[in-house]
N, C-alpha and C positions, 0 to 999 in steps of 0.2 A: 184736911182732906189729902194732901199730897206731901207727905213728911218726906218722900225721899228726895226730892229737889231742895228741900231746905236744907238737908244734911249736907248735901253738896255744896251749895252756897256757904254754909259755914267752915266747911273744911277749907274751900279756896281762899277765906277771908283770914284765916290762921288764928281766929278766937272760937273758943267753945261756948256755945249758948245752948241753955237748956231748951229743950222743946217745949211749947206752949202746952198747958194742962186743958184736958177737955173740960169743958162745962158740965157741971153736975146736975143732972135732971135736966128733963125738957121743959122750958117754959115757953111761954107765946112769943117772947120776943127772940129767944134762941130760934124757934122754929122759922121763924121770918128769915133770920140771918143764914140758916142753914139752906134755905130754899133759895135764897139769892146768890149764895157762893156757888151752888149746883147750877143754877142757869148760867153763871159767868163763866164756869169751868167749860159748859157746852159751847157757849159762843166762841170760846179760845180753840177750843179742838175745830170747829167748823172752818176757823180761819187758817187752821194749819193745813186742814184738808184743800182748801181752796188755793192755798200758794203751793201745794204740790202737785195742783193739776197742770196738764200741758197748757200752753197760753192761749192757743186756740180754742181750748174749750172751757176758759174761765169766762165768767160773764163781765161785760164791759161797764155794767152800772150796778149801784147798790140795788137791795131789794127794793121793791116800789114802796113808796110812802116816804112821809118826812123823816127829818134826823130823829134819832132817838126812840125809833120803833125797835121792833122786837130783834132785827139784826143787829143794831147797837152802832154807836158812832165808830168805833174800831173798825168793825167790817166795811164800813163806807170808807173809812181812810184808806183802807188796804187796796180795795177795789180801784180807787183813784190812782193809786200809786203804780198799778198795773197797766192801766191805761196811758198814763204819761210815758211809761217805759216803751209801750209798744211803739207810740209816736215817734220818739226819739229814736229807735231802731230803723224805722223807715226812711226816716230822713238821712242817717247816715249812710244806709244802703244806695240811697239814690244818688248821694252825693260821691260814693265811692264808684258807680256805675257810668258816671257822666264822663264823656271822653271830648276835651276841646281840640286835640290834635297838635299837630306840631306848628310852630309859628315859622315865618318865611325863612328867618335867619338860621333856625335849626334845619329846616328842610335844604338848604343851601349848602350848611355845613355837611349834612349827612350825603347829599348826592355828590359833593366833591371828594368824597372819601376814597382812596385808592381802590378798595375792593368794587364799589358801586362803577368808577370809571372802566375799571377792567371788565364788568360784566355787560355795561353797555357796549363796550367795543367787541366783544365777543359776539353778542347778539345782532349787532350790525353786519359783522363779517358774515355770520353764518345766514343771513337773510339773503345778502347779495349771492353770496355762495349757492343757494337754493335757487335763485330767481336765475341766474346765470346758467345752472343746471338745466332747469326746465327748459329753457330758450335753446340751449344746445340739443335736447333731446328732441324738442319740436322741429329743428332744424334737419336731424337725421331722419326723422319720420317722414318729412315732406321730400327730403332727398332719395330715399329708398323706395318710397311709395310709387307703384307702377303708374306712368302717365296715362291720362285719359286721352283718348283718340280725338283728335279735331273733329266734329260732326261736320258732315258735307253740306253744302247749301239745299236747303228745302224748299221747294214750292208747294203749292198747293195740289197740284196734281202728282207729286212724289208721296203724298201722304194718305190716298186712298184711290178708289176705283172710280172709273167714268162709266156712264151709263147713257147708253145711245136712245133717243127717241126719234126715230126716223120719219114714221108715219103719225103724227101727232093725234088725228081723229081715231086710228086704229088704237093707238095708246089710252085715250079717254074713254073708247066705246061707243062713239058716236058720230055719224056723219055731219053733223051739224057742230060739232065741238069746236071751239075756238082757242086760242093762246090763253085768254083769260080762265080758262077751265083748268089750265095746270096749276093755278093756286091751290087747287082742293086737293091737290095730290102731293104737296110738298112735305106733308108730314110723313107720307109713305115713303117717299125718296130719303128723307131724313132718316127713317129707321133702318135702310139699308145702308147707312153709313157711306153712301159715294160721296164724293168731293166736286164732282161735277156731272152736268149733263149735257150731252151733246144734241142740240135740238134742231130738226130740219132735215133738209132745206125746207124752208118756209115762203122764199122770195116769190115774187110774181114771176110765172113761168109758163106762158103756153107752149104745149109740146113742140118742140123742133123749131119755135120761131124765136130767131136769135133778135130780131130788132124790137120785139115787146116784151122779152125778158127784162126784167129790172131788178136787179140785184140789192138795191138799196130801198124796195118797197116790199113790205109785208102781203102777200096774198089777200085781197078782202075778203074770201071765203074762210081762210083762217084767223081773222082778226085785222088790227091796225098795229101802227107804231107805238101808239099809247098803251095799248093792250101788254105788248112786248116790254115796254119800258118798266109798267107796273111789277109784272111778273119779274123781271131782273132786279127791281128794288127788294121784292119780299123773298127772292132766294137767297140774295147776299145776307138778309137776316137770319136765315136758317144754315148760313155759312156754306151754300151750294153755290158753285159757279156756273155760269150757263156759256156753252160753246156753239157758236151758230155755223152751221154747214152752208157752205157759199158753192157747192156744187152747182154750176151754172143752169143746164139743160135736165134737171132731174127728173121730169116728166117725158122726156123724150128718148129717142132710140141712142142717142150719143151724147154723154153727158157733156162734152165739150164742143158739141156743135160741128162743124164740119172743118178738117184741117186750115182750109182757106179762112177759117174765122179766128184761128188759134191766137194770132197776136193781139186783134181787137178784144177777145174775150179776157185774154191774160189781164190786158189793161182795163176792163170793167171790173174784174175781180180786185185789182190793186186800188182802184177808187173806193170800191165797196169795203175792203178793208178799214181805210182811215173813216168813213161813214160811220159805220158801226162800233167801231172802238171809241167815237166820241160819244155814241149813245150810251155806250156803257157793257157792251158783251165782253167776257173775259176771254176769248180766243175763237179760232177759226178751224173747222174740217173741211176738207176737199177731198173728194174721192176719184177714183180712177185716174190717179194722176200720170200713169204711165202711158196714157193718151194725150200728155201735153207736149208739146214740142220742145224740146231742150229742158225737161223737167227739173233735173238738178238746179240749174242757174235760176229757173223762173221760182222754185220753191224757196231757195236761200232767199230772192228778193223779198217775197212776201213774209218769210220770216224776219227779216230786217226791220221791215215797215212794223211789224207786230211788236217786236222787240223795242225799238224806238219810242213808242209810244208809250210802254210800260215794262219792265223786265218781267213782271207777273202776269204775262200774256202767253197763250200758247197756240201753237198751230199745229194741226194733226193732218197728216197725209193718209190716204187710205190706197190701196191697190188690189187687183186681183190675183197678183202674181204670188207664185209659192217659191219663186228662184231665189237662191242666196244670194247668187250672183246680181241680180236685177235688184232686190233689194239695198244689197250695198252700194249699187250704183246710185239710186235713190237718195241713200245717206250720205253720200261722198263729199258733199259739200258743207253741209250744217251737220253739227253732232248734236245740236239741241233739238232737232226735229224729231216728234214721235211719227213712228208709222206705224199703222194696222195692215194686215196682209193675210194672205191664206198659206202662209208658211208652214203652220201647224196641221192644217187641212189635208194637204197633199202629200204622196199619193193617199188614195183611200185605204182605210185600214190599216196605216203605216203605225198606228199607236199600239198596235200588238206586238211590235218587233224592235221600233227602234225612236221612240220619243226622246228617250233621253240623250241618244245621238243626235238627234236634231237640234235639242235645247244646248247641248254643250258646244256643238259646233257654231251655233249662232251668236251664244256669249262671247266665245272665243274670236269668232270674226269679227264682231262689232268692237272689240277690245274691252269689255266690259261698260260701256257706255249705258246711259240709261235709256231702257227700251220700254215698249209697251207690248202687252200680249193679248192676243185673241185668236179666235180660228177663222175670222173674216174680217172684211171692212165693215160690215153692215149686218151679215145673216144670223138668224138664230143658231144656238148651238145644236138643236135638235133637227135642224137641217144637214146636220154634218155628223152628228155623234148618235149612235143608240142610246136608249134611254139608260140603259145599265150603265155608262160612263160619264153621266153629267156630273154626278156627284164627285168623281175621279178628277174632271177637269177643273170642276170649281175649286178643289183643293190645290190645283197644280197653279193654277193661273193666280191664285191669291198669294201664294208662297213663294214663286219665283222673284227674281230681282227685279224690279220694273213696275209699270203701271199696270192693271188688269182692266181691260176695257170690255164692256158686256152691251149687248142688247135687250131692249125690254123685253121682259118675258123669260129671260134666261134663267131668272130667278126661282120661277116655278115650273120651268120645264114644259113651257109655250111652244106648242106644235105650229107650223107654218098652215096656213089655208090654202088647200089645193082643190079645186073646182075643175071637174071634168070639161076639156074643152076652153078653158078660159086660163089667161096667165097668173102666175103665183101671186097672191097679194098680201099684204100685210097682215098678220092675224089680228084680230080683236081681242084686247087684254081682258082675261077672265078675272074681274075684280069679286064677284060673286055670282051665284047661280041666275038671279034675276036679271042681271046685266048682258047675259049672254043671248046673241042674236038666234032665232031659231031655225038659220040654215045652219047652223054649226052641229047640229044633233045633241045627243045627250050628254050632259056635263056632270060630273059626280063633284063632291064637294072638296074633294082631294087635290081637285085639278085647279081650284080658284086661289086668289089671293087670301080671301078669308077663311076658308078652311084650312089650308097651309098653315095661316098665321097662328093658328090654334092647335096646331101639332106639332110638338119638340122633335119628332121624327121625318118631318118635311123637309124637301128639298130648300125651301124657303127660309127654314129656320137654320140649316146649314149656312147657306149664303150668308144671312146676318153674324152669325158667330163668326165666320171667316174673316168677312169683311171689318168686325170690330177687333179681331186680334192684331189682323194687320196694321190697322191703324194704330195701335198704341204700343206695339212691340217694336224696339228699335232694331233687332236683329232680323226683323222680317220687313220692316220700313226700307231699310239700307246696309243691310248686313252683308257680309262676304259670303258668296257661294261655293260649296266644296261638294261635287259629285262623287258618290261612293259606288263601287262595285257591288252589285247586289243578287243578280242572276238573271236568267232570260225572263221577259217580261216584266222586270221589276225596276224601278227607278227609285233611286234614293238619294238625298241630299241632305246637307247642313247648311242651317243660316246661321251665322255668329257676327255678333257685334261688340268689340272691345270686351269690358268685363259686365255686359249684361247677359242674361241667360239666353242659352242657345235653344236651337230646334232643329230635329231631326224630321224628315217628311220621309214615309215609304207608302209607295203606289204600285200597285200590282195591276197592270194592264192585260195580264192575261185571263184565261176561262177558266184555270183552274186554282186551287188553293195551292201556294209555294211556302217553304220553309226558307227564313231570311236569313243569308250568310253574307253579312257585311264586310267587305273588303277596305282595310284602311291604310294600307300600305303605299299608297301614293299623296296620303296628307301631309300637310307641312308640320314640323314640330308642335306648331302652336295650336293645331288642330287635334282633339282627341275625343272618343267616344267613352261614356262611363258603362260599367256592365249592365246596370237597371236605367230606364226613364221613365218620366211619368206622362200618361197619357192625357193628351189636351183636348181633341177632336178625332173622329171617327166618321168615316163616310157613311157606315153602314150600323144598326141597331145591333147589341148583343155586347158591347165593349162598355166597361164601367170608366167613365172618363175621371181623370186623378187615380187610377191605379198605377202601381209600379209593375213595369213588365221587364222581365229579362230578355235582352236582345238575342242571346244563342238560344233562346227556345221561343222565338216569336215566329208564328204563322200567320200567312195574310190570305184572307179569302178571295176568292175571283172578283177583280173589279173594286177592290177594297183599298181605301187610302187612309191611312193614320198620320196625325201630326202629334209629335211626341215635344218635351222640353226637357231641359237639365240645366243644371246651375253653372257657372263660370267657378272654376278653381283656378286660384293663383299659382 
């Protein structure tokens, strides 16, 4: 059937062999032999095709069935050979990919080679050079960085406003009110962000009766010592300090009785100071100190008693005087004394002309010592100012260097109660419309605490915002003060502290709108103003808080006050 392979085989062998002769005629036996040969050739060709297939496409086993089936033994043998070969290849590949690493001796030999030694030394030198470079850079930054200014000693009365409650029953709104009722108003006082309340006087004092006046006993109509101690405890939890007013004859004609009683009275006050300090009060106030004989020396002695108990205790002196000379005389012995006076309230209508002059003179005369600012030692602002200036003075007192001191009701514009033919009485606090006595006449919601609390344009809302800003901004807490020239009726100044953001205050005390023209020629080199500033608070509606305003195009409305801030620039 396949003569060409036969011929090739003969030729390669070198002998000529005649080809076999084909059988003559078909016979039965020949038919069978021919079929068998054809079948064997078919199997051989299948084997060739199988060997030529790619290994992954070859079957791993012979055709199903026992040996000697149609596939034949030759086919089974070839499939077996393929399977064995694949297994051997996989074993060789696994052996080739396995890495056992270097031995210890080999590693030491490589590590000790000159090339690796030089590399290690180079890396070590680079590491230390980089480390010392970073250290030197940090030292240069620290040396060249501007030094932070040392903060002054800060007591609690430096950090916020003081709030006077002279008439306890008028403040609580009832003639039956007692000291214990103050507990219910602690949340309100806390919302004002005040740091201390000046309470009373509340001691026992039959009017003008020196013998029966007892500075160490609470007036029974106002409560007991236990009531006061309980209130002191709760107030401290709210971080509110309590200052007790010890003005002796507060119900009588002369606050210090008769001059002949002066020495005995001052001794009683001295004993009362020690008594109430042990009870837990945080300080004291005495009013009308100009009536005390040798007042500076007496005040210095009381201050020494207060401070010797604990440095964190305060003494406030009050005077009706508006004379700068007399005020300086009272302050001449003790620099730590706080003094409230009528300095900013007299002469009448001075605010229209020279408020800036009064303040700068006071600050210069007191050599920038810590001051307190109020319009009087006890009166409401409405008894001194017209309603149009209340907002302006709130901004003024909260932004001057020192402690602002207010009387209850100043935050809502409460007016003093004046009844025909009767002496002026402390006005009842207007908590809400239902708490107002019928004798006061018609009251609108915008006159009450409740009504103003719900109005973002109210006087109470402005008070709270100013009190909050002063409490948290260092430049307003203890920053330097620099007055600017601004024009007639205008008062302007800068408050700044070290690297904190600065504040610019503009106040128009006049009755007309004015274009601001700030003069900065007298400012030191460390103080400067940018071309534009950001508005933080305005006393009147119509200004967009947070807006950036150009200073050379700023126009102030009548009785308007603006508080701006701008960043520190190194």
